[in-house]
ROROLO-560612 format. One record per residue (C-alpha): residue number from 1; residue in one letter; x, y, z. Coordinates in steps of 0.001 Angstrom, whole numbers. Example, Ala and Ser with C-alpha at 12.3 -4.5 7.8 and 13.67 -1.06 7.14 Angstrom:
pt resi: 1, resn: A, x: 12300, y: -4500, z: 7800
pt resi: 2, resn: S, x: 13670, y: -1060, z: 7140
//
This chain:
pt resi: 1, resn: X, x: -48615, y: 50801, z: -16324
pt resi: 2, resn: X, x: -46353, y: 48908, z: -18726
pt resi: 3, resn: X, x: -43329, y: 49882, z: -16609
pt resi: 4, resn: X, x: -45032, y: 48598, z: -13450
pt resi: 5, resn: X, x: -45848, y: 45271, z: -15104
pt resi: 6, resn: X, x: -42229, y: 44869, z: -16241
pt resi: 7, resn: X, x: -41030, y: 45590, z: -12735
pt resi: 8, resn: X, x: -43404, y: 43004, z: -11276
pt resi: 9, resn: X, x: -42241, y: 40450, z: -13850
pt resi: 10, resn: X, x: -38605, y: 41048, z: -12866
pt resi: 11, resn: X, x: -39487, y: 40617, z: -9189
pt resi: 12, resn: X, x: -41354, y: 37364, z: -9938
pt resi: 13, resn: X, x: -38439, y: 35924, z: -11889
pt resi: 14, resn: X, x: -36005, y: 36948, z: -9160
pt resi: 15, resn: X, x: -38172, y: 35235, z: -6542
pt resi: 16, resn: X, x: -38360, y: 32092, z: -8668
pt resi: 17, resn: X, x: -34573, y: 32041, z: -9061
pt resi: 18, resn: X, x: -34120, y: 32456, z: -5324
pt resi: 19, resn: X, x: -36463, y: 29538, z: -4680
pt resi: 20, resn: X, x: -34390, y: 27156, z: -6816
pt resi: 21, resn: X, x: -31645, y: 25552, z: -4752
pt resi: 22, resn: X, x: -28596, y: 24543, z: -6771
pt resi: 23, resn: X, x: -26344, y: 21974, z: -5076
pt resi: 24, resn: X, x: -23016, y: 23560, z: -4140
pt resi: 25, resn: X, x: -19930, y: 22208, z: -5849
pt resi: 26, resn: X, x: -16357, y: 22896, z: -4909
pt resi: 27, resn: X, x: -14144, y: 24767, z: -7331
pt resi: 28, resn: X, x: -11504, y: 22445, z: -8760
pt resi: 29, resn: X, x: -10910, y: 18847, z: -7746
pt resi: 30, resn: X, x: -10122, y: 17664, z: -4207
pt resi: 31, resn: X, x: -8348, y: 14308, z: -4112
pt resi: 32, resn: X, x: -6849, y: 12440, z: -1169
pt resi: 33, resn: X, x: -5540, y: 9083, z: 14
pt resi: 34, resn: X, x: -8027, y: 7478, z: 2396
pt resi: 35, resn: X, x: -8253, y: 6657, z: 5184
pt resi: 36, resn: X, x: -6206, y: 9662, z: 6185
pt resi: 37, resn: X, x: -5135, y: 7789, z: 9338
pt resi: 38, resn: X, x: -4903, y: 4021, z: 9628
pt resi: 39, resn: X, x: -3178, y: 1611, z: 11990
pt resi: 40, resn: X, x: -2129, y: -1940, z: 11105
pt resi: 41, resn: X, x: -92, y: -4671, z: 12723
pt resi: 42, resn: X, x: 3511, y: -5204, z: 11553
pt resi: 43, resn: X, x: 3564, y: -7360, z: 8424
pt resi: 44, resn: X, x: -147, y: -6815, z: 7724
pt resi: 45, resn: X, x: -1780, y: -5841, z: 4450
pt resi: 46, resn: X, x: -2613, y: -2142, z: 4126
pt resi: 47, resn: X, x: -5597, y: -1234, z: 1937
pt resi: 48, resn: X, x: -5796, y: 2388, z: 849
pt resi: 49, resn: X, x: -7755, y: 4203, z: -1825
pt resi: 50, resn: X, x: -7545, y: 7475, z: -3678
pt resi: 51, resn: X, x: -10815, y: 9390, z: -3467
pt resi: 52, resn: X, x: -12248, y: 12528, z: -4974
pt resi: 53, resn: X, x: -13461, y: 13791, z: -1621
pt resi: 54, resn: X, x: -16169, y: 16237, z: -2700
pt resi: 55, resn: X, x: -18205, y: 17234, z: -5725
pt resi: 56, resn: X, x: -16302, y: 19596, z: -7985
pt resi: 57, resn: X, x: -15124, y: 20147, z: -11542
pt resi: 58, resn: X, x: -16123, y: 17434, z: -14035
pt resi: 59, resn: X, x: -13451, y: 15070, z: -15375
pt resi: 60, resn: X, x: -13179, y: 11850, z: -17369
pt resi: 61, resn: X, x: -9483, y: 10941, z: -16903
pt resi: 62, resn: X, x: -6651, y: 11446, z: -14454
pt resi: 63, resn: X, x: -2976, y: 10861, z: -13816
pt resi: 64, resn: X, x: -1713, y: 10125, z: -10298
pt resi: 65, resn: X, x: 1829, y: 9945, z: -8950
pt resi: 66, resn: X, x: 1879, y: 8429, z: -5450
pt resi: 67, resn: X, x: 5048, y: 7973, z: -3401
pt resi: 68, resn: X, x: 5786, y: 5979, z: -243
pt resi: 69, resn: X, x: 8713, y: 4806, z: 1875
pt resi: 70, resn: X, x: 9876, y: 1371, z: 628
pt resi: 71, resn: X, x: 11408, y: 603, z: 4028
pt resi: 72, resn: X, x: 7877, y: 788, z: 5492
pt resi: 73, resn: X, x: 5563, y: -271, z: 2659
pt resi: 74, resn: X, x: 5823, y: -2622, z: -303
pt resi: 75, resn: X, x: 3325, y: -2128, z: -3112
pt resi: 76, resn: X, x: 1226, y: -5186, z: -4025
pt resi: 77, resn: X, x: -35, y: -4550, z: -7579
pt resi: 78, resn: X, x: -3357, y: -6117, z: -8540
pt resi: 79, resn: X, x: -3731, y: -8577, z: -11388
pt resi: 80, resn: X, x: -5162, y: -7504, z: -13719
pt resi: 81, resn: X, x: -4235, y: -3870, z: -13116
pt resi: 82, resn: X, x: -7797, y: -2793, z: -13922
pt resi: 83, resn: X, x: -8747, y: -4228, z: -10516
pt resi: 84, resn: X, x: -7088, y: -1119, z: -9076
pt resi: 85, resn: X, x: -9694, y: 1135, z: -10737
pt resi: 86, resn: X, x: -12009, y: 2704, z: -8170
pt resi: 87, resn: X, x: -15767, y: 2224, z: -8177
pt resi: 88, resn: X, x: -16322, y: 5767, z: -9470
pt resi: 89, resn: X, x: -14451, y: 4824, z: -12660
pt resi: 90, resn: X, x: -15907, y: 1317, z: -13061
pt resi: 91, resn: X, x: -19530, y: 2369, z: -12559
pt resi: 92, resn: X, x: -19781, y: 494, z: -9261
pt resi: 93, resn: X, x: -20748, y: 3697, z: -7437
pt resi: 94, resn: X, x: -21511, y: 5976, z: -10406
pt resi: 95, resn: X, x: -23582, y: 5911, z: -13596
pt resi: 96, resn: X, x: -20712, y: 5800, z: -16122
pt resi: 97, resn: X, x: -20279, y: 2915, z: -18565
pt resi: 98, resn: X, x: -17337, y: 1528, z: -16566
pt resi: 99, resn: X, x: -15027, y: 808, z: -19505
pt resi: 100, resn: X, x: -11576, y: 2254, z: -18811
pt resi: 101, resn: X, x: -8092, y: 2530, z: -20234
pt resi: 102, resn: X, x: -5463, y: 1971, z: -17525
pt resi: 103, resn: X, x: -1740, y: 2637, z: -17859
pt resi: 104, resn: X, x: 229, y: 1751, z: -14705
pt resi: 105, resn: X, x: 3884, y: 1546, z: -13729
pt resi: 106, resn: X, x: 5742, y: 1537, z: -10454
pt resi: 107, resn: X, x: 9154, y: 1608, z: -8806
pt resi: 108, resn: X, x: 10260, y: 701, z: -5293
pt resi: 109, resn: X, x: 9109, y: 4033, z: -3853
pt resi: 110, resn: X, x: 6364, y: 5330, z: -6175
pt resi: 111, resn: X, x: 3703, y: 4540, z: -8750
pt resi: 112, resn: X, x: 2186, y: 6292, z: -11737
pt resi: 113, resn: X, x: -1372, y: 5576, z: -12872
pt resi: 114, resn: X, x: -3255, y: 7014, z: -15834
pt resi: 115, resn: X, x: -6931, y: 6043, z: -16052
pt resi: 116, resn: X, x: -9394, y: 7271, z: -18650
pt resi: 117, resn: X, x: -13095, y: 6590, z: -19205
pt resi: 118, resn: X, x: -13810, y: 5098, z: -22618
pt resi: 119, resn: X, x: -17408, y: 6242, z: -22435
pt resi: 120, resn: X, x: -18735, y: 8690, z: -25021
pt resi: 121, resn: X, x: -19996, y: 11789, z: -23233
pt resi: 122, resn: X, x: -19555, y: 10412, z: -19700
pt resi: 123, resn: X, x: -17864, y: 12472, z: -17000
pt resi: 124, resn: X, x: -17617, y: 12506, z: -13218
pt resi: 125, resn: X, x: -17715, y: 15133, z: -10492
pt resi: 126, resn: X, x: -17236, y: 12996, z: -7373
pt resi: 127, resn: X, x: -17215, y: 12340, z: -4544
pt resi: 128, resn: X, x: -16040, y: 8763, z: -4737
pt resi: 129, resn: X, x: -13242, y: 6256, z: -5095
pt resi: 130, resn: X, x: -11088, y: 6544, z: -8217
pt resi: 131, resn: X, x: -8186, y: 4190, z: -7430
pt resi: 132, resn: X, x: -7284, y: 1355, z: -5033
pt resi: 133, resn: X, x: -3878, y: 546, z: -3555
pt resi: 134, resn: X, x: -2611, y: -2359, z: -1495
pt resi: 135, resn: X, x: 679, y: -2532, z: 407
pt resi: 136, resn: X, x: 2505, y: -4952, z: 2650
pt resi: 137, resn: X, x: 3582, y: -3313, z: 5903
pt resi: 138, resn: X, x: 7086, y: -3850, z: 7190
pt resi: 139, resn: X, x: 7770, y: -5823, z: 10361
pt resi: 140, resn: X, x: 9200, y: -2729, z: 12034
pt resi: 141, resn: X, x: 6913, y: -513, z: 14129
pt resi: 142, resn: X, x: 6864, y: 3006, z: 12667
pt resi: 143, resn: X, x: 4725, y: 5791, z: 11248
pt resi: 144, resn: X, x: 4911, y: 6437, z: 7519
pt resi: 145, resn: X, x: 3172, y: 8584, z: 4896
pt resi: 146, resn: X, x: 1607, y: 7815, z: 1529
pt resi: 147, resn: X, x: 1980, y: 10999, z: -507
pt resi: 148, resn: X, x: 172, y: 12265, z: -3608
pt resi: 149, resn: X, x: 3213, y: 13697, z: -5351
pt resi: 150, resn: X, x: 1277, y: 14887, z: -8401
pt resi: 151, resn: X, x: -2272, y: 14724, z: -9742
pt resi: 152, resn: X, x: -3701, y: 15929, z: -13040
pt resi: 153, resn: X, x: -7296, y: 15651, z: -14207
pt resi: 154, resn: X, x: -8684, y: 15919, z: -17716
pt resi: 155, resn: X, x: -12026, y: 16518, z: -19394
pt resi: 156, resn: X, x: -12242, y: 15650, z: -23097
pt resi: 157, resn: X, x: -8467, y: 15825, z: -23376
pt resi: 158, resn: X, x: -8081, y: 19216, z: -21645
pt resi: 159, resn: X, x: -6565, y: 19863, z: -18229
pt resi: 160, resn: X, x: -9083, y: 20803, z: -15521
pt resi: 161, resn: X, x: -8448, y: 22048, z: -12015
pt resi: 162, resn: X, x: -7097, y: 23384, z: -9818
pt resi: 163, resn: X, x: -6298, y: 20142, z: -7972
pt resi: 164, resn: X, x: -5991, y: 19977, z: -4170
pt resi: 165, resn: X, x: -4398, y: 16899, z: -2577
pt resi: 166, resn: X, x: -4319, y: 15220, z: 837
pt resi: 167, resn: X, x: -1940, y: 12502, z: 2007
pt resi: 168, resn: X, x: -2412, y: 9550, z: 4362
pt resi: 169, resn: X, x: -512, y: 8415, z: 7425
pt resi: 170, resn: X, x: -75, y: 4752, z: 8314
pt resi: 171, resn: X, x: 873, y: 3573, z: 11775
pt resi: 172, resn: X, x: 2574, y: 172, z: 11669
pt resi: 173, resn: X, x: 2194, y: -1289, z: 15145
pt resi: 174, resn: X, x: 1743, y: 2298, z: 16362
pt resi: 175, resn: X, x: -1553, y: 4008, z: 17151
pt resi: 176, resn: X, x: -2228, y: 7287, z: 15347
pt resi: 177, resn: X, x: -4193, y: 10307, z: 16477
pt resi: 178, resn: X, x: -2680, y: 9946, z: 19941
pt resi: 179, resn: X, x: -687, y: 12591, z: 21758
pt resi: 180, resn: X, x: -190, y: 11328, z: 25357
pt resi: 181, resn: X, x: 932, y: 14770, z: 26482
pt resi: 182, resn: X, x: -2178, y: 16466, z: 25140
pt resi: 183, resn: X, x: -5571, y: 16696, z: 26797
pt resi: 184, resn: X, x: -7069, y: 16983, z: 23287
pt resi: 185, resn: X, x: -6167, y: 13434, z: 22262
pt resi: 186, resn: X, x: -8870, y: 11638, z: 20280
pt resi: 187, resn: X, x: -8179, y: 7995, z: 19457
pt resi: 188, resn: X, x: -9729, y: 5275, z: 17315
pt resi: 189, resn: X, x: -7764, y: 2076, z: 16685
pt resi: 190, resn: X, x: -9136, y: -1212, z: 15323
pt resi: 191, resn: X, x: -7434, y: -4434, z: 16368
pt resi: 192, resn: X, x: -6880, y: -6804, z: 14730
pt resi: 193, resn: X, x: -7062, y: -5215, z: 11313
pt resi: 194, resn: X, x: -7600, y: -7026, z: 8946
pt resi: 195, resn: X, x: -9819, y: -9417, z: 10888
pt resi: 196, resn: X, x: -11403, y: -12773, z: 10060
pt resi: 197, resn: X, x: -13589, y: -12717, z: 13165
pt resi: 198, resn: X, x: -14597, y: -10375, z: 16002
pt resi: 199, resn: X, x: -12555, y: -7254, z: 16559
pt resi: 200, resn: X, x: -12425, y: -4365, z: 19002
pt resi: 201, resn: X, x: -11980, y: -618, z: 18860
pt resi: 202, resn: X, x: -9773, y: 1212, z: 21326
pt resi: 203, resn: X, x: -11486, y: 4581, z: 21733
pt resi: 204, resn: X, x: -10438, y: 7631, z: 23734
pt resi: 205, resn: X, x: -11987, y: 11083, z: 24091
pt resi: 206, resn: X, x: -10587, y: 14090, z: 25963
pt resi: 207, resn: X, x: -13994, y: 15334, z: 27145
pt resi: 208, resn: X, x: -17328, y: 14186, z: 28561
pt resi: 209, resn: X, x: -20259, y: 14496, z: 26193
pt resi: 210, resn: X, x: -22174, y: 12993, z: 23297
pt resi: 211, resn: X, x: -20224, y: 10317, z: 21458
pt resi: 212, resn: X, x: -21018, y: 7899, z: 18657
pt resi: 213, resn: X, x: -19232, y: 5041, z: 16937
pt resi: 214, resn: X, x: -20678, y: 3864, z: 13627
pt resi: 215, resn: X, x: -19752, y: 1377, z: 10911
pt resi: 216, resn: X, x: -20522, y: 2420, z: 7322
pt resi: 217, resn: X, x: -19950, y: 917, z: 3918
pt resi: 218, resn: X, x: -17698, y: 2694, z: 1418
pt resi: 219, resn: X, x: -20637, y: 4533, z: -120
pt resi: 220, resn: X, x: -21362, y: 6092, z: 3275
pt resi: 221, resn: X, x: -24457, y: 4050, z: 4175
pt resi: 222, resn: X, x: -24855, y: 3137, z: 7830
pt resi: 223, resn: X, x: -24193, y: -537, z: 8544
pt resi: 224, resn: X, x: -24140, y: -674, z: 12337
pt resi: 225, resn: X, x: -24504, y: 1680, z: 15319
pt resi: 226, resn: X, x: -21939, y: 453, z: 17838
pt resi: 227, resn: X, x: -22389, y: 3182, z: 20385
pt resi: 228, resn: X, x: -24339, y: 6403, z: 20767
pt resi: 229, resn: X, x: -25058, y: 8655, z: 23733
pt resi: 230, resn: X, x: -23375, y: 10513, z: 26568
pt resi: 231, resn: X, x: -20015, y: 9091, z: 27672
pt resi: 232, resn: X, x: -17383, y: 10143, z: 30169
pt resi: 233, resn: X, x: -13984, y: 11196, z: 28909
pt resi: 234, resn: X, x: -11145, y: 8676, z: 28839
pt resi: 235, resn: X, x: -10334, y: 5409, z: 27131
pt resi: 236, resn: X, x: -12458, y: 2315, z: 26659
pt resi: 237, resn: X, x: -12741, y: -720, z: 24383
pt resi: 238, resn: X, x: -15790, y: -1464, z: 22221
pt resi: 239, resn: X, x: -16269, y: -4939, z: 20744
pt resi: 240, resn: X, x: -17784, y: -5650, z: 17345
pt resi: 241, resn: X, x: -18716, y: -9085, z: 16045
pt resi: 242, resn: X, x: -18716, y: -8075, z: 12373
pt resi: 243, resn: X, x: -22508, y: -8027, z: 11986
pt resi: 244, resn: X, x: -24967, y: -5379, z: 10780
pt resi: 245, resn: X, x: -27933, y: -3876, z: 12638
pt resi: 246, resn: X, x: -30019, y: -6993, z: 11924
pt resi: 247, resn: X, x: -27341, y: -9272, z: 13381
pt resi: 248, resn: X, x: -26351, y: -10642, z: 9968
pt resi: 249, resn: X, x: -22687, y: -11375, z: 9406
pt resi: 250, resn: X, x: -21243, y: -8870, z: 6953
pt resi: 251, resn: X, x: -19455, y: -10053, z: 3815
pt resi: 252, resn: X, x: -15728, y: -9651, z: 3325
pt resi: 253, resn: X, x: -14672, y: -6154, z: 2366
pt resi: 254, resn: X, x: -13541, y: -2760, z: 3559
pt resi: 255, resn: X, x: -15713, y: -779, z: 5971
pt resi: 256, resn: X, x: -15466, y: 2748, z: 7329
pt resi: 257, resn: X, x: -15627, y: 3276, z: 11093
pt resi: 258, resn: X, x: -16370, y: 6786, z: 12347
pt resi: 259, resn: X, x: -15966, y: 8136, z: 15879
pt resi: 260, resn: X, x: -17624, y: 11426, z: 16823
pt resi: 261, resn: X, x: -16628, y: 12902, z: 20165
pt resi: 262, resn: X, x: -15517, y: 16200, z: 21719
pt resi: 263, resn: X, x: -16969, y: 18083, z: 18753
pt resi: 264, resn: X, x: -14681, y: 16306, z: 16298
pt resi: 265, resn: X, x: -14643, y: 13207, z: 14131
pt resi: 266, resn: X, x: -12021, y: 10535, z: 13508
pt resi: 267, resn: X, x: -12230, y: 7788, z: 10896
pt resi: 268, resn: X, x: -10461, y: 4534, z: 10124
pt resi: 269, resn: X, x: -11097, y: 1626, z: 7801
pt resi: 270, resn: X, x: -11288, y: -2019, z: 8747
pt resi: 271, resn: X, x: -10916, y: -5027, z: 6475
pt resi: 272, resn: X, x: -13085, y: -8076, z: 7086
pt resi: 273, resn: X, x: -11734, y: -11362, z: 5743
pt resi: 274, resn: X, x: -14139, y: -14283, z: 5331
//
């Protein structure tokens, strides 16, 4: 009888454990320059950010080495440099104290940033923005890359990882995500970008079917449904007046625009200037 009771207790505990859902976290740290694809006019300002793209290993400091082509992009450092700290580090989109130590240097073709939380016991797992970058695009139409050359993360002074990185591609006066020879082309281009007024999105899908175009804030909250429903394949232009669902004019800032079509998704960021 005692053996049977023990067996039933084990089964009960096993069932209880199975009923508890633990949120999945990625192994290591996934970090990338975002948006992964962006198009700007020649001579325009390019706003990029470095994000931890999914929940993973906890950290409280990092070092980034980011490189770029100086013939295409000129870095515009913020003043003070702490303005380059992302909202995950400053507490703007996390629960940390927001006090940081920031060591930054740069050359014509690269930058090095070390940022550490000065918060006793605080750590982060992502996802979210950890660093902000601004560049001036050249006046020559071209496609260029912003590359995470190296990234190290720390927790209480110890290295944590592994670290997985993604780069970004910037089209200066050249649309990205477009292959004219391919029937699989999916396109999303915002013009003008940045914009101080209304703007439009050039959208193309290679297939008929359900499509949606949404504007979100940088925390991922929906701001405006621009289009949703069945659409024929091909190209079209969708206007946006810079307002939210209630028709209220949005404040200046960076917004994420997401196209879903042909079973895939494409994202870009737009900058509203007021």
